[in-house]
N, CA, C and O atoms as CSV, one atom per row, in Angstrom:
chain,resi,resn,atom,element,x,y,z
A,1,MET,N,N,69.882,9.934,4.989
A,1,MET,CA,C,69.022,9.507,6.074
A,1,MET,C,C,69.882,9.295,7.318
A,1,MET,O,O,70.945,8.680,7.236
A,2,PRO,N,N,69.438,9.790,8.450
A,2,PRO,CA,C,70.208,9.568,9.665
A,2,PRO,C,C,70.277,8.080,9.983
A,2,PRO,O,O,69.331,7.331,9.741
A,3,ARG,N,N,71.378,7.685,10.509
A,3,ARG,CA,C,71.526,6.285,10.886
A,3,ARG,C,C,71.104,6.123,12.326
A,3,ARG,O,O,71.532,6.885,13.193
A,4,PRO,N,N,70.268,5.135,12.589
A,4,PRO,CA,C,69.860,4.894,13.967
A,4,PRO,C,C,71.035,4.394,14.795
A,4,PRO,O,O,71.842,3.578,14.349
A,5,GLY,N,N,71.101,4.910,16.008
A,5,GLY,CA,C,72.124,4.463,16.928
A,5,GLY,C,C,71.630,3.278,17.741
A,5,GLY,O,O,70.504,2.813,17.569
A,6,SER,N,N,72.481,2.805,18.618
A,6,SER,CA,C,72.122,1.633,19.413
A,6,SER,C,C,70.986,1.928,20.392
A,6,SER,O,O,70.281,1.011,20.814
A,7,ARG,N,N,70.804,3.176,20.750
A,7,ARG,CA,C,69.742,3.532,21.695
A,7,ARG,C,C,68.463,4.022,21.020
A,7,ARG,O,O,67.459,4.252,21.693
A,8,ASP,N,N,68.488,4.180,19.722
A,8,ASP,CA,C,67.299,4.639,19.004
A,8,ASP,C,C,66.266,3.522,18.948
A,8,ASP,O,O,66.559,2.389,18.566
A,9,ARG,N,N,65.059,3.876,19.339
A,9,ARG,CA,C,63.967,2.899,19.319
A,9,ARG,C,C,63.063,3.162,18.133
A,9,ARG,O,O,62.782,4.307,17.778
A,10,LYS,N,N,62.620,2.091,17.538
A,10,LYS,CA,C,61.697,2.175,16.412
A,10,LYS,C,C,60.295,1.895,16.935
A,10,LYS,O,O,60.072,0.923,17.657
A,11,VAL,N,N,59.363,2.748,16.568
A,11,VAL,CA,C,57.969,2.594,16.964
A,11,VAL,C,C,57.184,2.136,15.745
A,11,VAL,O,O,57.267,2.752,14.683
A,12,SER,N,N,56.429,1.067,15.891
A,12,SER,CA,C,55.627,0.550,14.786
A,12,SER,C,C,54.177,0.979,14.954
A,12,SER,O,O,53.571,0.789,16.009
A,13,VAL,N,N,53.637,1.562,13.892
A,13,VAL,CA,C,52.267,2.070,13.909
A,13,VAL,C,C,51.567,1.648,12.627
A,13,VAL,O,O,52.109,1.796,11.531
A,14,LEU,N,N,50.370,1.126,12.774
A,14,LEU,CA,C,49.551,0.790,11.615
A,14,LEU,C,C,48.678,1.996,11.289
A,14,LEU,O,O,47.912,2.471,12.128
A,15,ILE,N,N,48.804,2.474,10.075
A,15,ILE,CA,C,48.005,3.599,9.598
A,15,ILE,C,C,47.262,3.105,8.368
A,15,ILE,O,O,47.885,2.670,7.400
A,16,SER,N,N,45.953,3.167,8.395
A,16,SER,CA,C,45.191,2.665,7.252
A,16,SER,C,C,43.912,3.474,7.084
A,16,SER,O,O,43.604,4.363,7.878
A,17,GLY,N,N,43.191,3.147,6.051
A,17,GLY,CA,C,41.901,3.778,5.802
A,17,GLY,C,C,42.002,5.276,5.575
A,17,GLY,O,O,42.911,5.763,4.904
A,18,GLU,N,N,41.061,5.983,6.140
A,18,GLU,CA,C,40.993,7.427,5.930
A,18,GLU,C,C,42.168,8.163,6.566
A,18,GLU,O,O,42.592,9.207,6.069
A,19,GLU,N,N,42.692,7.623,7.660
A,19,GLU,CA,C,43.879,8.236,8.272
A,19,GLU,C,C,45.040,8.247,7.275
A,19,GLU,O,O,45.725,9.259,7.130
A,20,LEU,N,N,45.258,7.132,6.596
A,20,LEU,CA,C,46.337,7.043,5.615
A,20,LEU,C,C,46.067,7.949,4.421
A,20,LEU,O,O,46.974,8.623,3.934
A,21,TYR,N,N,44.841,7.968,3.956
A,21,TYR,CA,C,44.482,8.826,2.825
A,21,TYR,C,C,44.781,10.295,3.152
A,21,TYR,O,O,45.384,11.007,2.349
A,22,GLU,N,N,44.356,10.732,4.327
A,22,GLU,CA,C,44.569,12.131,4.715
A,22,GLU,C,C,46.051,12.427,4.927
A,22,GLU,O,O,46.518,13.509,4.572
A,23,LEU,N,N,46.786,11.493,5.494
A,23,LEU,CA,C,48.227,11.699,5.684
A,23,LEU,C,C,48.935,11.830,4.346
A,23,LEU,O,O,49.813,12.679,4.191
A,24,LYS,N,N,48.571,11.011,3.391
A,24,LYS,CA,C,49.196,11.065,2.066
A,24,LYS,C,C,48.929,12.393,1.364
A,24,LYS,O,O,49.722,12.817,0.522
A,25,ARG,N,N,47.839,13.043,1.695
A,25,ARG,CA,C,47.542,14.357,1.101
A,25,ARG,C,C,48.584,15.400,1.495
A,25,ARG,O,O,48.732,16.417,0.817
A,26,HIS,N,N,49.308,15.152,2.589
A,26,HIS,CA,C,50.219,16.158,3.119
A,26,HIS,C,C,51.692,15.755,3.031
A,26,HIS,O,O,52.537,16.377,3.675
A,27,THR,N,N,52.007,14.737,2.253
A,27,THR,CA,C,53.404,14.301,2.167
A,27,THR,C,C,54.300,15.321,1.485
A,27,THR,O,O,55.515,15.292,1.678
A,28,SER,N,N,53.738,16.213,0.700
A,28,SER,CA,C,54.572,17.234,0.045
A,28,SER,C,C,55.238,18.151,1.071
A,28,SER,O,O,56.248,18.784,0.765
A,29,GLN,N,N,54.693,18.230,2.266
A,29,GLN,CA,C,55.289,19.059,3.317
A,29,GLN,C,C,56.462,18.355,3.998
A,29,GLN,O,O,57.115,18.941,4.861
A,30,MET,N,N,56.732,17.115,3.622
A,30,MET,CA,C,57.808,16.335,4.233
A,30,MET,C,C,59.017,16.232,3.317
A,30,MET,O,O,59.775,15.267,3.414
A,31,ALA,N,N,59.215,17.185,2.445
A,31,ALA,CA,C,60.256,17.094,1.425
A,31,ALA,C,C,61.665,16.961,2.006
A,31,ALA,O,O,62.522,16.334,1.383
A,32,GLU,N,N,61.918,17.517,3.147
A,32,GLU,CA,C,63.251,17.479,3.749
A,32,GLU,C,C,63.352,16.421,4.843
A,32,GLU,O,O,64.144,16.578,5.771
A,33,ALA,N,N,62.576,15.362,4.755
A,33,ALA,CA,C,62.468,14.398,5.846
A,33,ALA,C,C,63.145,13.064,5.552
A,33,ALA,O,O,62.663,12.020,5.991
A,34,PHE,N,N,64.265,13.084,4.811
A,34,PHE,CA,C,65.067,11.890,4.612
A,34,PHE,C,C,64.269,10.714,4.044
A,34,PHE,O,O,64.440,9.580,4.492
A,35,GLY,N,N,63.408,10.970,3.071
A,35,GLY,CA,C,62.670,9.907,2.407
A,35,GLY,C,C,61.364,9.503,3.069
A,35,GLY,O,O,60.700,8.576,2.606
A,36,LEU,N,N,60.989,10.175,4.131
A,36,LEU,CA,C,59.733,9.837,4.804
A,36,LEU,C,C,58.545,10.039,3.874
A,36,LEU,O,O,57.607,9.242,3.882
A,37,ASP,N,N,58.577,11.094,3.078
A,37,ASP,CA,C,57.485,11.352,2.142
A,37,ASP,C,C,57.322,10.198,1.156
A,37,ASP,O,O,56.199,9.774,0.881
A,38,ARG,N,N,58.425,9.691,0.626
A,38,ARG,CA,C,58.381,8.563,-0.313
A,38,ARG,C,C,57.882,7.295,0.374
A,38,ARG,O,O,57.085,6.548,-0.193
A,39,ARG,N,N,58.351,7.059,1.587
A,39,ARG,CA,C,57.914,5.869,2.327
A,39,ARG,C,C,56.412,5.888,2.575
A,39,ARG,O,O,55.748,4.859,2.456
A,40,ILE,N,N,55.882,7.041,2.914
A,40,ILE,CA,C,54.444,7.144,3.177
A,40,ILE,C,C,53.657,7.032,1.876
A,40,ILE,O,O,52.607,6.390,1.846
A,41,ASP,N,N,54.145,7.639,0.811
A,41,ASP,CA,C,53.459,7.522,-0.482
A,41,ASP,C,C,53.365,6.069,-0.941
A,41,ASP,O,O,52.366,5.673,-1.541
A,42,GLU,N,N,54.391,5.279,-0.666
A,42,GLU,CA,C,54.410,3.877,-1.087
A,42,GLU,C,C,53.710,2.951,-0.089
A,42,GLU,O,O,53.411,1.802,-0.416
A,43,TYR,N,N,53.454,3.431,1.090
A,43,TYR,CA,C,52.860,2.622,2.161
A,43,TYR,C,C,51.413,2.258,1.832
A,43,TYR,O,O,50.627,3.110,1.419
A,44,GLN,N,N,51.071,0.980,2.021
A,44,GLN,CA,C,49.736,0.492,1.695
A,44,GLN,C,C,48.823,0.340,2.901
A,44,GLN,O,O,47.616,0.164,2.736
A,45,GLY,N,N,49.365,0.403,4.097
A,45,GLY,CA,C,48.537,0.280,5.297
A,45,GLY,C,C,48.191,-1.145,5.675
A,45,GLY,O,O,47.217,-1.377,6.391
A,46,LYS,N,N,48.966,-2.095,5.210
A,46,LYS,CA,C,48.671,-3.496,5.512
A,46,LYS,C,C,49.453,-4.014,6.704
A,46,LYS,O,O,48.993,-4.913,7.408
A,47,ARG,N,N,50.630,-3.454,6.935
A,47,ARG,CA,C,51.473,-3.830,8.072
A,47,ARG,C,C,51.855,-2.566,8.825
A,47,ARG,O,O,51.824,-1.471,8.263
A,48,PRO,N,N,52.211,-2.713,10.081
A,48,PRO,CA,C,52.675,-1.519,10.811
A,48,PRO,C,C,53.940,-0.956,10.162
A,48,PRO,O,O,54.791,-1.697,9.671
A,49,MET,N,N,54.037,0.351,10.174
A,49,MET,CA,C,55.195,1.045,9.612
A,49,MET,C,C,56.085,1.481,10.762
A,49,MET,O,O,55.594,1.953,11.788
A,50,GLY,N,N,57.392,1.324,10.596
A,50,GLY,CA,C,58.332,1.688,11.646
A,50,GLY,C,C,58.794,3.133,11.526
A,50,GLY,O,O,59.155,3.598,10.445
A,51,PHE,N,N,58.776,3.827,12.644
A,51,PHE,CA,C,59.221,5.216,12.694
A,51,PHE,C,C,60.232,5.395,13.815
A,51,PHE,O,O,60.061,4.872,14.917
A,52,TYR,N,N,61.288,6.144,13.517
A,52,TYR,CA,C,62.211,6.572,14.559
A,52,TYR,C,C,61.745,7.925,15.082
A,52,TYR,O,O,60.787,8.506,14.571
A,53,ARG,N,N,62.422,8.409,16.089
A,53,ARG,CA,C,62.024,9.661,16.730
A,53,ARG,C,C,61.939,10.814,15.725
A,53,ARG,O,O,60.981,11.587,15.747
A,54,TRP,N,N,62.933,10.931,14.850
A,54,TRP,CA,C,62.940,12.034,13.896
A,54,TRP,C,C,61.795,11.911,12.893
A,54,TRP,O,O,61.290,12.923,12.408
A,55,ASP,N,N,61.387,10.699,12.582
A,55,ASP,CA,C,60.233,10.511,11.695
A,55,ASP,C,C,58.960,10.998,12.380
A,55,ASP,O,O,58.152,11.710,11.783
A,56,LEU,N,N,58.795,10.606,13.639
A,56,LEU,CA,C,57.602,11.019,14.375
A,56,LEU,C,C,57.579,12.531,14.587
A,56,LEU,O,O,56.518,13.150,14.518
A,57,ASP,N,N,58.745,13.129,14.845
A,57,ASP,CA,C,58.811,14.595,14.979
A,57,ASP,C,C,58.270,15.269,13.724
A,57,ASP,O,O,57.475,16.206,13.804
A,58,CYS,N,N,58.704,14.787,12.576
A,58,CYS,CA,C,58.251,15.355,11.310
A,58,CYS,C,C,56.754,15.136,11.113
A,58,CYS,O,O,56.032,16.067,10.756
A,59,LEU,N,N,56.289,13.923,11.340
A,59,LEU,CA,C,54.866,13.622,11.170
A,59,LEU,C,C,53.997,14.490,12.068
A,59,LEU,O,O,52.980,15.023,11.625
A,60,LEU,N,N,54.391,14.631,13.310
A,60,LEU,CA,C,53.596,15.428,14.244
A,60,LEU,C,C,53.524,16.888,13.786
A,60,LEU,O,O,52.459,17.503,13.836
A,61,CYS,N,N,54.637,17.431,13.348
A,61,CYS,CA,C,54.638,18.830,12.883
A,61,CYS,C,C,53.774,19.014,11.638
A,61,CYS,O,O,53.000,19.967,11.552
A,62,VAL,N,N,53.906,18.111,10.686
A,62,VAL,CA,C,53.142,18.214,9.442
A,62,VAL,C,C,51.649,18.097,9.715
A,62,VAL,O,O,50.854,18.868,9.177
A,63,ILE,N,N,51.268,17.135,10.550
A,63,ILE,CA,C,49.844,16.946,10.839
A,63,ILE,C,C,49.282,18.131,11.608
A,63,ILE,O,O,48.179,18.592,11.313
A,64,GLU,N,N,50.028,18.631,12.591
A,64,GLU,CA,C,49.560,19.803,13.343
A,64,GLU,C,C,49.373,20.994,12.431
A,64,GLU,O,O,48.370,21.699,12.535
A,65,ASP,N,N,50.332,21.235,11.526
A,65,ASP,CA,C,50.210,22.350,10.579
A,65,ASP,C,C,48.999,22.182,9.675
A,65,ASP,O,O,48.276,23.144,9.416
A,66,ALA,N,N,48.778,20.972,9.195
A,66,ALA,CA,C,47.640,20.717,8.299
A,66,ALA,C,C,46.319,20.960,9.016
A,66,ALA,O,O,45.398,21.544,8.446
A,67,LEU,N,N,46.227,20.515,10.256
A,67,LEU,CA,C,44.970,20.682,10.997
A,67,LEU,C,C,44.690,22.140,11.338
A,67,LEU,O,O,43.531,22.537,11.462
A,68,GLU,N,N,45.741,22.937,11.489
A,68,GLU,CA,C,45.560,24.352,11.812
A,68,GLU,C,C,45.279,25.215,10.579
A,68,GLU,O,O,44.799,26.342,10.704
A,69,ASP,N,N,45.576,24.691,9.403
A,69,ASP,CA,C,45.427,25.460,8.167
A,69,ASP,C,C,43.972,25.417,7.695
A,69,ASP,O,O,43.453,24.355,7.349
A,70,ASP,N,N,43.339,26.554,7.685
A,70,ASP,CA,C,41.934,26.633,7.271
A,70,ASP,C,C,41.749,26.362,5.777
A,70,ASP,O,O,40.641,26.046,5.344
A,71,ARG,N,N,42.812,26.481,4.989
A,71,ARG,CA,C,42.696,26.166,3.567
A,71,ARG,C,C,42.567,24.664,3.352
A,71,ARG,O,O,41.862,24.222,2.444
A,72,ASP,N,N,43.252,23.870,4.195
A,72,ASP,CA,C,43.162,22.412,4.063
A,72,ASP,C,C,41.859,21.878,4.623
A,72,ASP,O,O,41.227,21.001,4.033
A,73,TYR,N,N,41.463,22.416,5.769
A,73,TYR,CA,C,40.255,21.937,6.443
A,73,TYR,C,C,39.420,23.127,6.922
A,73,TYR,O,O,39.434,23.463,8.106
A,74,PRO,N,N,38.690,23.763,5.994
A,74,PRO,CA,C,37.855,24.896,6.404
A,74,PRO,C,C,36.721,24.463,7.328
A,74,PRO,O,O,36.297,25.226,8.196
A,75,ASP,N,N,36.236,23.250,7.142
A,75,ASP,CA,C,35.171,22.713,7.997
A,75,ASP,C,C,35.789,21.668,8.919
A,75,ASP,O,O,36.224,20.608,8.471
A,76,LYS,N,N,35.820,21.977,10.192
A,76,LYS,CA,C,36.458,21.097,11.177
A,76,LYS,C,C,35.584,19.888,11.538
A,76,LYS,O,O,35.971,19.084,12.386
A,77,ASN,N,N,34.436,19.755,10.920
A,77,ASN,CA,C,33.540,18.639,11.212
A,77,ASN,C,C,33.581,17.541,10.152
A,77,ASN,O,O,32.807,16.587,10.219
A,78,THR,N,N,34.475,17.668,9.177
A,78,THR,CA,C,34.543,16.655,8.129
A,78,THR,C,C,35.203,15.379,8.651
A,78,THR,O,O,35.939,15.404,9.637
A,79,SER,N,N,34.929,14.282,7.981
A,79,SER,CA,C,35.518,13.006,8.405
A,79,SER,C,C,37.032,13.009,8.199
A,79,SER,O,O,37.754,12.368,8.963
A,80,GLY,N,N,37.526,13.718,7.183
A,80,GLY,CA,C,38.963,13.802,6.942
A,80,GLY,C,C,39.688,14.510,8.072
A,80,GLY,O,O,40.757,14.078,8.502
A,81,PHE,N,N,39.103,15.601,8.550
A,81,PHE,CA,C,39.693,16.336,9.674
A,81,PHE,C,C,39.705,15.456,10.918
A,81,PHE,O,O,40.700,15.416,11.641
A,82,ARG,N,N,38.619,14.759,11.168
A,82,ARG,CA,C,38.548,13.882,12.352
A,82,ARG,C,C,39.542,12.727,12.246
A,82,ARG,O,O,40.164,12.350,13.239
A,83,ALA,N,N,39.691,12.166,11.051
A,83,ALA,CA,C,40.638,11.064,10.856
A,83,ALA,C,C,42.068,11.520,11.125
A,83,ALA,O,O,42.831,10.824,11.796
A,84,LEU,N,N,42.428,12.690,10.600
A,84,LEU,CA,C,43.779,13.206,10.817
A,84,LEU,C,C,43.986,13.598,12.280
A,84,LEU,O,O,45.083,13.429,12.813
A,85,SER,N,N,42.959,14.113,12.925
A,85,SER,CA,C,43.035,14.429,14.357
A,85,SER,C,C,43.245,13.167,15.184
A,85,SER,O,O,44.030,13.165,16.132
A,86,ASN,N,N,42.542,12.095,14.825
A,86,ASN,CA,C,42.715,10.818,15.526
A,86,ASN,C,C,44.129,10.276,15.333
A,86,ASN,O,O,44.740,9.765,16.272
A,87,LEU,N,N,44.642,10.390,14.115
A,87,LEU,CA,C,46.002,9.935,13.843
A,87,LEU,C,C,47.004,10.746,14.661
A,87,LEU,O,O,47.945,10.188,15.227
A,88,LEU,N,N,46.803,12.049,14.721
A,88,LEU,CA,C,47.687,12.895,15.524
A,88,LEU,C,C,47.697,12.440,16.980
A,88,LEU,O,O,48.763,12.327,17.585
A,89,ALA,N,N,46.539,12.183,17.539
A,89,ALA,CA,C,46.453,11.752,18.936
A,89,ALA,C,C,47.159,10.402,19.130
A,89,ALA,O,O,47.864,10.209,20.121
A,90,ARG,N,N,46.972,9.483,18.200
A,90,ARG,CA,C,47.635,8.175,18.314
A,90,ARG,C,C,49.147,8.299,18.242
A,90,ARG,O,O,49.866,7.667,19.016
A,91,LEU,N,N,49.637,9.128,17.297
A,91,LEU,CA,C,51.076,9.304,17.161
A,91,LEU,C,C,51.671,10.011,18.376
A,91,LEU,O,O,52.778,9.685,18.807
A,92,GLN,N,N,50.939,10.979,18.929
A,92,GLN,CA,C,51.413,11.649,20.141
A,92,GLN,C,C,51.518,10.663,21.299
A,92,GLN,O,O,52.475,10.716,22.071
A,93,ASP,N,N,50.549,9.768,21.425
A,93,ASP,CA,C,50.597,8.745,22.474
A,93,ASP,C,C,51.791,7.815,22.279
A,93,ASP,O,O,52.509,7.510,23.232
A,94,GLU,N,N,51.999,7.370,21.053
A,94,GLU,CA,C,53.138,6.498,20.768
A,94,GLU,C,C,54.459,7.201,21.082
A,94,GLU,O,O,55.381,6.598,21.632
A,95,TYR,N,N,54.535,8.469,20.728
A,95,TYR,CA,C,55.758,9.257,20.977
A,95,TYR,C,C,56.022,9.359,22.476
A,95,TYR,O,O,57.143,9.140,22.935
A,96,LYS,N,N,54.982,9.692,23.232
A,96,LYS,CA,C,55.136,9.811,24.693
A,96,LYS,C,C,55.533,8.487,25.307
A,96,LYS,O,O,56.410,8.446,26.170
A,97,ASN,N,N,54.908,7.405,24.881
A,97,ASN,CA,C,55.230,6.087,25.443
A,97,ASN,C,C,56.651,5.658,25.134
A,97,ASN,O,O,57.298,5.006,25.954
A,98,ALA,N,N,57.134,6.014,23.970
A,98,ALA,CA,C,58.469,5.558,23.551
A,98,ALA,C,C,59.587,6.472,24.024
A,98,ALA,O,O,60.679,5.989,24.325
A,99,TYR,N,N,59.352,7.768,24.099
A,99,TYR,CA,C,60.458,8.692,24.289
A,99,TYR,C,C,60.376,9.575,25.523
A,99,TYR,O,O,61.310,10.335,25.781
A,100,ASP,N,N,59.322,9.510,26.281
A,100,ASP,CA,C,59.255,10.320,27.512
A,100,ASP,C,C,59.499,9.485,28.741
A,100,ASP,O,O,59.478,10.006,29.856
């Protein structure tokens, strides 16, 4: 796992409910993410979870890929697709606020 430097900022985000359920469906795509997949699998959604920049980079890529894949979400009107889309928008906002 990369070690955070003195300038690395940690962003805390609460992910719960259907957003967490849908995110957990895609943790297998995070296999090379320094334990992020395990952290999300164990996450219960009761407290905010801390992410560094590299964690958010991975999450954003995985979620974008999942939303674009018609095999995962053939119907773009399902509640699962909307929940993951909402999570993507929230994480993008957090990323912009912290790192831009």
